[in-house]
C-alpha positions, 0 to 999 in steps of 0.5 A: 846915182848913175845907172848901170851900163852894158858894154857889148863884147861882140855878142856877150854883155859885160854889166858895169854897175853905176854905183862903182868907180873903175880903174884902167886895169879893169878893176871896179872899186867901192868906197868903204869907211875911212877912205878905203877902196875895195877892188875886184875884177870887172865883168869885162875882165872876167869875160876876157880871162874866162875861169880864174883858178889860182890867185897869189899875192906878192905883198902883205897887208899893211904894205905901201903900194905905188900906182901900177906896182906888181902886187900879185899873180893870177892864173886863168884858163886863158893866161897867167898874168901879173896883178897891179895896184890900181892906185897908190896907198896902203894895201889894208886887206886881201880877200883871204877866202879867194886864196883857198877857192877863187871861184867867187871871182867867176861867179860873184865878181861884184860881190864875194869875189872882191880881191883887196882893199887899198886906203888911198886917194881914189880921185883918179878912178873913172865913173861908169860912163868914163870906164864905158868910154875907155872900153869903147875906145880900146875895143878894136885894139883888144880884139886885134890882140885877142885874135893875134894871140889866138892865131899865134897858137894855130 
């Protein structure tokens, strides 16, 4: 099993567990029984979003989803964003507890803060080293975007 990695976001660390797979839209995944993948936000995503305080879904459990299909919305202290399917398949289940209280996303993102499950082919998901390399390759651009958004509000 791969070791955990840490991605430095300036002085802040984002822990990336080695026992997971990762999607380009900053979701982690663990394989559950019967080819079902459980997804949640990576610590990298959580650190960028800050506090998540509202979550809603625009599809239902049992719906077929396409890769990068809009499936819901999230509101954080930083922004409102759409959520997209990290792989094609059948969305089998949502973490219903988060609709009443999304706090676990902020406090236990790799545990109780999981978001949803999709039954599908996860072969395109990255391992921890691949995700770390993806973050590294895109960090300069991410910083420019963040600074641009900060500067646009001044």
